[in-house]
Structures are given as C-alpha cells and as structure tokens.
N, C-alpha and C positions, 0 to 999 in steps of 0.2 A: 505764389512761391511752390505750391503742390505741383502745378504745371511745368514748372521749371524743372524741379526734381524729376518728374516722370520723364520728361525730355533727354534729361541726362543719363536715366536708366535705360531709355530706347537707345540712345547713342553708345552705352556701355554694352549692350547686346550686340549691336552692329559691330563694335570694336572687336569683340571676341571672335566673330566670323571672319573679319578682314584680316587681323592679325594672322590667324591661321593660313588664309590664302596668301598673305603677302609672304610668309616664310616658306609655303609650299611652291609657289610659282614665280617669286621675285618681282611681284606687280605692285607692291606698296599698298594695294587695297583699293586704291580710288576708283577703277572700274566699278566697285561695288558701293563704295561710299557715295560717290556723287548723286546717283539716280535715287538711292534709298534717303539719304540726308535731305535731299531736295523734298522728298515725300514728307518727312519728318517736320522740316520747317515749315511748310505749307499747312501742315495739320495744326501746328500751334501758332500759326499766324505771327510768326517771328519777324518777317519783313514783306514787303510787297512781292506780289508774283514775279515781276519781270526783272527782280534782284536775286531771286532764290537760287538759280543755277550757278552764278558767279560766287555767291557766299558759300555754297555747297563745294565748289571747285577749291576755292581759297582754304576752307576748313579741312577739305580733304588733304590738300597739300601739306598744311600744318600738322595734321596728324601722321602723316607718312613720314616726317622727319623723325618721330619717335619710333614708328613701326619698323622703318627700314633699318633704323641704328640696331634694334633688337635683332631683327632678321639677319643683316650682315655679320653681326658678330657671331651668331650661331653658324652661318656659312663659313666664315673665316676659321673656326674652330674645327670644321669638317674638311678644311682645305678645298674650298669650292670658290674661292675668290681669286682670279687670275691676275695678280699685282702687276705683272709685267706689262699689262695693256691697260688696266684699270685708270692709271692717273690721266693718260690722254683722252680717254673716254669721258672721264670726269670734267676735263676742262671743257669740252664740247658742251656737254649738257648743262653745265653752270650758265655758261654764256646764253644759251637758248633759253632756259628757265627764267633767267633774269630779265631778258627782253621781253618774253612772254608776259610775266607777270605784271610788268609796267604798262603793257598794252591792254591788260584786262578790261579797264573802264570803257575803252573805244569799242569794244566788240558788242554787237546787239545780242540779246539772249538766244534768239532763235538760230543765229549763225552758229553760236557755241554749241547748241544742241545738236545740229545737223553734223557739225564737225566731229563731235563725239562719237555719234551712232555710225557714221560713215567709216569712221578710223578703225573704229573696233571690228567692225564687220569683216573689213579688209584684212585686219589683222588676223582674225579668227580663221579665215578661209585659208590664208598662207600657213597658219600653224596645223590646221586639221591635214592639209594635203601634205605638209612634210612629215607629218606623224605617221603617214601610210607609206613613206619611202624607207625601204631597209637598208639600202646602200646609197646613201646621198653622196653627191660628187664634192670631190674635195676641192675648197677654194682657199686661196692664201689670204690673210688679211691685208687690206690695203696699207699703204704707208701712213705714218702716224698724222700728217697733215690731213689726208683725205679721211681718214678715221676721226679726227677731230672735227672735220666740217659736217660729216654725216650725222655724228652724234649732238652737234649744235642743232641741227634741224630736229633731230629725235627730243632733244631737252626742250625746245621750244613748244614743240605739239604737245609733248607730255605734260608741261605746265598749263598749257591753254585749256586742256581738257581734266585737270586735276588728277593726273596719275602720277606714280613713282617713275615711270620710265619702262619698267619691265616689259610691259605688253608691246612696246616698240623694240626695245633693245634685245630682248632674247631672240625674237625672230631674226634681227640683225645679224647679231653674233652668230646664231645658229646657220645662217646663210653662209658664213665665212668659216663654217666647219669647226666652230668652237664647240667643244663639249657642253651639252644641253645643262648638265648640272653646274659647270663653271659659268655658263652664260646667265643662269638664274642667280648665282652668287654676285657675279659682276652687276648685275641689274639691281640687287638689293643694296650694294654699297652705292651704286650711283644715284639710287632712289633718295639717299641721304642729301645729296648735293643738289637734285633737282628740287625737292622739298624746301631746302634751306634758301636757294637763291630765287626761286619761285615765290615763296612766302614773303621774301622781303618786297619783291615787286607789288604782289596783291595787298601788303599791308600799306605800303607807301600810296599806291593809286586809290584805295579805298578809305584813305584817312579824312578825305573831305566829304565822305558820304555817310559814315557811321561813327559813333561816339563810343569811347571806352566804358563810359556811364551806362551804355545800353547793352554791354556785354560783347562788343566787337573792338578788334585790333584791326583796323582797315576793314577788309572783307571777311575776316576770319572770325566766325562767332566762337566765342571763348567756352561757354556751357557745353556745347557740342564737341568740341575739342577735347575738353576735359573727359567727357563720358567715353569717346573713342579710344583715347589713349590709355585710360586707366586698366583697360582689359586687353587691348592689342599687344601692349608691351610684352605680355606674358604669354599669349598665345602664338606669337610669331616664331619663337624657337621651336615650339612643337611642330609647326608646318615645316620649318627648316630641317628637322630630323626625319619627316616624312619624305622629304625630297630626296633626302641621302639613300632612301631604301627602294623607292618606288621606281618602275622601269620607265624610261624616258618616253616611249609611245604613249603610255598612260598618262603621263604629265601633260604632253602635248595635246591629246584629246580632250581631257579634262579642262585644259586652258580654252581651248576653242570653243567649246559649249558654253563655258562660262560668259565668254565675251559676247556672243551671239544673245544670250538672254539678257544681258545688261544693254546693249544696244537696242534691243526690241522695247525694253522698258523705258529707256530713255525717250524714243521716239513717241510711244503710245501713252507716255503719261501726260 
C-alpha cells in the first residue's frame, strides 16, 4: 500500500507541472506525461515493459480530459477561444481520436515510441523556425470541410501518442495566420474532445487486457490518473494566465525546446 501511495504522490508532482504547461502552451500535458509516467510505471513494476507505453498514453489522455477542461475555461474567460471555428475543429479531432483509440491494441510498442519521437521533433522544428519570423505571411483558413479533414488527422495522431492536440493544432492554426494566443485557447478546448473520445477507445480496446480490480479501466491506470488530476486541475489556470501576458515568440521558443527534450527522453529511455 505504501508503494501505491508513493506512486500517487509522484504522479501528483507530475500533474502540477503538466497542468501549468497545459495552460501555458495548450498542449494538454501529454508530451510530458507519457515519457515520465512510463518511467514511473516501470519503476513500480505496475505492468510488463511492453505494455507500459500504451498504458501511459491512455492514462495521459484520461488526465488531459480534466486538465484541458480547466485550461479551456481559463482561456475562454480571457477571450482566447475562437468559437467561430472551434466546432469544426472539434468534429475532426473527435473522429480521429476515436479511431486511434480503438486501434491502440494493434500497434507494437516500439512503433508508437518512434511515431511519438519523430512527430514531436518535427513539430518542434516548425515551431522554433516560426518563432523567428517577425512578419509571417498571411494565409486564409481553408473551408470548413478541409479544416475538419486536417483536424481528423491531427486528432488521430494526437490520441495515438497520448497528447491533447495542442502540439499539432497550435502549429496548424498558426500556419493559417490564427493569432498564437487564440490558437492555444482553441487547442485547449479541442484537447477535451481528443481526450474524451481517445479515452473511450483506449478503455474499450484495453478491457480485455486489464481488470478494474487491478486498478485499470481498459488501458487507463486509475491511481496514476488520480495523482495527476488532483494537482493539474489547479495549476492549468495559472499557465493560462501566463499565456495572456507572455510574448508570442517566447511561447513558441519555449514550446519547441520542451518538445525536443521530451522526444529525446522517449527515444533514449
């Protein structure tokens, strides 16, 4: 029992950090949760090594449901959620996340690890380069059908690697000249949808692998989820307030360095 309490405390510390980052960058926190929670689960020998990453991704998505809600509320209060386009983006990410969640049990662990690392490095490179552009070229958002298609792909990949979608949605919306703070606010709102539908898929596909009596709901490890959520809910609004005051270039650079660090950790661990 003492080891379980210690695991929850570790996850609570992790949640306090990812909650702030979720509010600050609109990323949901999954980029940080997945590699670090994988280490925690391995340390406490919660489940076999080959199943650790999938469980970490599923638990990350479930926690993002709460973290993104807290973050999105704060961003909405600050007027940073563009509701005129958000419903179309949410439709796409919901569909992609649901499909990806049901496919979770079919993907080999090493493939998921590689997809995670490569994806975030490319995202970081794009974000860092865009942060150095003082006068980005103006691009018009595509029509709603194309936007929904693009975000379906975004939602699917986000759910596959256990993130709230901000790491992909923020650069995508920024590419189409959406204000950075509004892109982050929109990503926070969409993180709720990705987390909800992705979690449904992971819980359903993992129900035959793990039992509720062992602390699992499908692939979601409930003690870790409790620890992360109990702190991230309160620190996400603090990050959202910081977003409202920090300069755009600083946010982009911080975002890119964070992504590279997490990708390197995932590949080397």
